[in-house]
C-alpha positions in Angstrom: 86.1 122.6 96.6 89.1 121.9 93.8 89.7 118.9 91.9 92.7 116.5 91.2 93.9 113.5 89.4 95.7 110.5 91.0 97.9 108.9 89.0 99.5 106.4 90.6 102.6 104.2 89.6 104.0 103.4 86.5 104.2 99.4 85.8 104.9 99.4 82.1 103.6 102.0 79.8 100.9 103.4 81.6 102.7 106.6 81.6 101.3 107.7 78.3 97.7 106.7 79.7 99.1 109.1 82.9 99.7 111.9 80.1 96.4 111.9 78.2 94.6 112.3 81.4 96.9 114.8 82.9 96.5 116.8 79.8 92.5 116.0 79.8 92.5 117.1 83.7 94.1 120.4 83.1 92.0 121.3 80.1 89.0 120.7 82.6 90.3 123.1 85.2 91.7 120.3 87.8 94.2 121.9 90.0 97.1 119.1 90.8 98.0 115.7 89.7 99.2 113.1 92.2 101.9 110.3 91.7 102.8 107.9 94.1 105.3 106.0 95.0 106.0 102.2 96.7 108.9 99.9 95.6 108.3 100.2 92.3 108.4 103.3 90.0 109.8 106.5 91.6 107.2 109.9 91.9 109.8 112.3 91.3 110.7 110.8 87.8 107.3 110.6 86.7 106.2 114.0 87.9 109.7 115.9 85.8 108.2 114.2 82.9 104.4 115.4 83.8 105.5 119.0 84.4 107.7 119.2 81.2 104.3 118.5 79.2 101.8 120.4 81.0 101.6 124.6 82.3 99.1 125.1 84.4 98.2 121.8 86.6 100.3 121.6 89.6 102.2 118.3 90.1 102.4 116.7 93.6 104.0 113.8 95.6 101.5 111.5 97.1 104.0 110.6 98.5 107.6 111.1 98.7 108.7 108.0 101.3 110.4 109.6 103.9 112.8 106.3 104.7 113.9 106.6 101.0 115.5 110.0 100.9 117.6 111.8 103.6 115.7 115.3 104.2 118.3 116.9 101.9 118.0 115.0 99.3 114.1 116.2 99.5 114.8 119.2 99.4 117.0 119.1 96.9 114.4 117.2 94.5 112.0 119.8 95.6 113.9 122.6 95.0 114.5 121.3 91.4 110.7 120.4 90.4 109.8 123.4 91.7 111.7 125.4 89.5 111.6 123.3 86.4 107.9 123.2 87.0 107.6 127.2 87.3 106.3 127.0 90.8 103.7 123.9 90.4 105.3 121.3 92.7 103.6 120.0 95.9 105.3 118.0 98.2 104.0 115.1 99.8 105.2 113.1 102.4 105.0 109.8 104.2 106.7 107.4 106.2 105.3 104.2 104.3 104.9 101.5 106.5 107.0 98.8 108.5 107.0 96.3 105.5 108.2 98.8 102.6 110.7 100.9 105.0 112.3 97.7 106.6 111.9 95.3 103.7 112.9 97.6 101.1 114.7 100.7 102.4 116.0 99.1 105.4 115.0 101.8 107.5 113.7 100.8 111.0 110.1 101.5 111.7 110.3 103.4 114.5 109.3 106.6 116.1 107.3 108.1 113.0 105.8 111.2 114.4 109.2 112.4 115.7 111.2 111.6 112.7 108.6 113.3 110.3 108.6 116.2 112.6 112.3 116.2 112.6 112.4 116.0 108.7 109.6 118.5 107.6 111.8 121.0 109.8 115.2 120.3 108.1 113.2 120.1 104.6 111.9 123.7 105.2 114.8 124.8 106.8 117.2 123.6 103.5 114.4 125.6 101.0 114.5 128.5 102.8 118.1 128.6 102.5 119.7 128.4 105.9 123.0 127.2 106.7 121.1 123.9 108.0 122.7 122.7 111.6 120.2 120.5 113.1 120.3 118.0 115.9 117.7 115.9 116.9 116.8 112.4 117.6 116.8 110.8 114.3 119.1 113.7 112.2 121.9 115.1 112.5 123.6 117.9 110.9 126.3 117.9 110.6 127.6 114.5 112.0 130.1 115.9 115.3 132.6 113.4 114.9 133.8 114.3 111.2 134.7 116.5 108.5 131.6 118.0 107.3 130.5 121.2 107.9 126.9 122.8 107.8 125.9 123.3 104.1 123.3 125.6 102.4 121.2 124.7 99.4 123.6 126.0 96.6 120.8 126.3 93.8 117.9 128.8 94.7 114.3 127.5 94.6 111.9 129.5 93.0 110.0 129.6 96.1 111.2 129.9 99.3 108.3 127.3 100.6 107.0 124.7 98.8 103.6 123.9 100.0 104.1 120.3 101.9 101.0 118.2 102.5 101.6 114.6 105.0 100.0 111.4 104.4 98.0 110.6 107.7 95.3 107.6 109.2 95.7 107.6 112.6 94.5 110.2 115.1 98.3 111.3 116.0 99.7 111.8 112.4 96.7 113.7 112.0 97.1 116.1 114.5 100.9 116.1 113.2 99.8 117.0 109.9 97.8 120.3 111.1 100.7 121.3 113.2 103.5 121.2 110.7 102.0 120.7 107.3 99.9 122.8 104.5 97.8 119.8 103.9 96.6 116.4 104.6 96.7 113.5 102.0 93.2 111.7 103.2 93.0 107.8 101.8 89.7 105.8 102.6 87.5 109.0 102.8 83.9 109.0 103.6 82.0 112.9 103.8 80.2 111.0 107.2 83.8 109.9 108.9 86.1 113.0 108.0 84.6 115.4 110.5 86.1 113.3 113.0 89.5 113.0 111.5 89.4 116.9 111.0 89.0 117.2 114.8 92.6 115.8 114.9 93.9 118.3 112.2 91.9 121.4 114.0 93.9 120.2 117.0 96.8 120.2 115.7 96.5 123.8 114.1 95.6 125.1 117.2 99.1 124.2 118.6 100.0 127.2 116.0 97.3 129.0 117.1 95.9 128.5 113.2 92.5 127.7 112.1 92.1 125.8 109.1 91.7 128.5 106.5 94.3 128.1 104.0 94.6 124.3 105.3 94.2 121.9 102.1 92.3 119.0 103.1 92.4 116.3 99.9 90.5 113.4 99.8 91.8 110.5 97.6 88.6 109.2 96.0 87.9 106.4 93.5 86.2 107.2 90.3 83.5 105.3 88.5 80.3 106.9 86.7 77.1 104.2 85.8 73.7 103.9 86.6 74.2 100.5 88.1 75.9 101.4 91.5 76.6 97.7 92.4 78.6 97.4 88.9 80.2 100.5 89.2 81.2 99.3 92.6 82.6 96.4 91.5 86.3 97.4 89.7 87.2 99.4 92.9 86.8 96.3 95.1 90.4 95.0 94.9 91.6 98.2 95.9 89.6 98.7 99.0 90.2 94.6 100.1 93.8 95.1 99.3 94.2 98.2 101.7 92.1 96.8 104.3 93.5 93.3 104.0 96.6 93.4 102.8 98.5 96.7 103.1 101.0 95.8 106.0 100.7 92.7 108.5 98.1 91.3 111.0 99.2 93.1 113.7 99.9 96.6 111.7 97.6 97.7 109.0 96.8 101.4 109.6 94.3 100.9 106.7 92.4 97.8 108.4 92.2 100.5 112.0 91.2 103.2 110.1 87.9 100.7 108.5 87.3 100.0 112.1 87.2 103.1 113.1 85.0 104.0 109.8 82.3 101.4 112.2 83.6 98.2 110.1 85.3 96.2 112.9 83.7 92.6 111.8 83.9 93.1 108.2 87.4 94.4 108.3 88.2 91.5 110.3 86.7 89.1 107.4 88.5 91.1 105.0 91.9 90.9 106.9 91.4 87.1 107.0 90.7 86.1 103.7 93.0 88.3 101.9 95.9 86.9 104.7 94.9 83.4 103.4 95.2 84.6 99.7 91.2 84.2 99.5 91.4 87.4 97.5 88.5 87.2 95.2 86.3 86.2 98.7 88.3 89.1 100.7 86.9 91.7 97.7 82.8 90.4 98.0 83.7 91.1 101.6 84.0 94.4 101.1 80.6 96.2 101.7 79.0 97.6 99.1 78.0 100.8 101.8 82.0 101.1 102.2 82.7 101.3 98.5 80.0 104.0 98.0 81.2 105.9 101.2 84.6 106.7 99.9 83.7 106.8 96.1 82.1 109.1 93.5 79.7 106.7 91.9 77.0 107.4 89.4 76.1 109.7 87.0 76.7 114.0 87.2 73.9 114.2 89.6 74.3 112.1 92.4 78.0 113.0 91.5 77.0 116.4 92.6 75.4 115.5 95.7 78.8 113.6 96.9 81.0 116.6 96.2 78.8 118.9 98.2 78.7 116.0 100.9 82.6 116.0 100.9 82.9 119.8 100.9 80.1 120.3 104.1 82.6 118.2 105.8 85.2 120.2 105.2 87.3 118.8 102.5 88.5 121.5 100.0 90.2 119.2 97.1 88.8 115.6 95.7 91.6 113.9 94.2 90.1 111.1 92.3 91.2 107.4 91.0 89.7 107.0 87.5 88.8 102.8 87.6 87.5 102.5 84.2 89.5 99.9 82.3 90.5 102.3 79.0 92.1 105.4 79.3 89.3 106.5 77.1 86.4 105.8 79.3 88.9 107.4 82.5 88.7 110.8 80.1 84.9 110.1 79.9 84.0 109.9 83.6 86.7 113.1 84.3 84.8 115.4 82.1 81.6 113.6 83.9 83.4 115.0 87.1 83.8 118.5 85.8 80.4 119.0 84.9 79.2 117.5 88.3 81.1 120.2 89.9 79.8 122.6 87.6 76.7 121.5 88.9 77.1 121.8 92.4 77.9 125.4 92.4 81.1 124.7 94.1 84.1 125.5 91.5 86.8 126.9 93.3 88.2 130.2 91.3 91.6 129.7 93.0 93.3 126.7 91.5 96.2 127.1 93.7 97.1 125.3 97.0 
């Protein structure tokens, strides 16, 4: 088992707190920190800034949005970040959702599986410094009716393969992640349901005659210490309600569908109804305590050690935590408790790489 840290976005001066957290995580032996992007701060800039001020912890995109960049641009960014970080970059990719893809980037959200498959193929070819020529349904390089010619990445990457992770929720996307990626970035991960998700990933691995060995299963997990579990869950309610109720439209919310598959059909409908009616506090209150506890690390180090064991037994190789404590000092303290829990569990990996 390895530990990761999710630092999310930058809205104001959070980057200063992010850096404190990452440096603490690095000192505790965490293997990776992940930065996200939606329609605010971008992940590449934040990760470059973090990489320049750290030495051992990997920096990962969770995720670069596929509709936001051409595959060639992503390959250029990955090659540059990997070289500047000394080989510490991990490339997480995702198609985002219809609202951001079409509303922010102006890219139709159509055939996401086929688009992702072509995108990853081009990125990998470019990073191998092949002369990239590609004729697909979604991408054509070079264009056939103009002066462009097939090109090769002019800078030399530190590695000819940067680890690729896919953010995936639905069964077909999970299968694709197993087939074409080196790891999976999960969300709302409950060990009790993880096995069902990994079945789909294993099906994708089988298409390439591969097992699960070497495939990084990254569970994204809220973290909150405290003896009162109901109180510890309280800060996480807004996060859960946003994803289940407000992330996407009523007709297409991947996380709502995930909650239904996890056995919370009635609750997911109620949360979504309330959230879309702008009754956000009621939506938060409607999230079951059991759901929050299932997807989170709550309590003290002994309870967390048991939960880490459950994640490991379910197939998780990296637990990437998002600390929810209100201050950076409290979040740092919670990371220390988590590190102690990992030691107590006996699961710490001596391999800090991907």
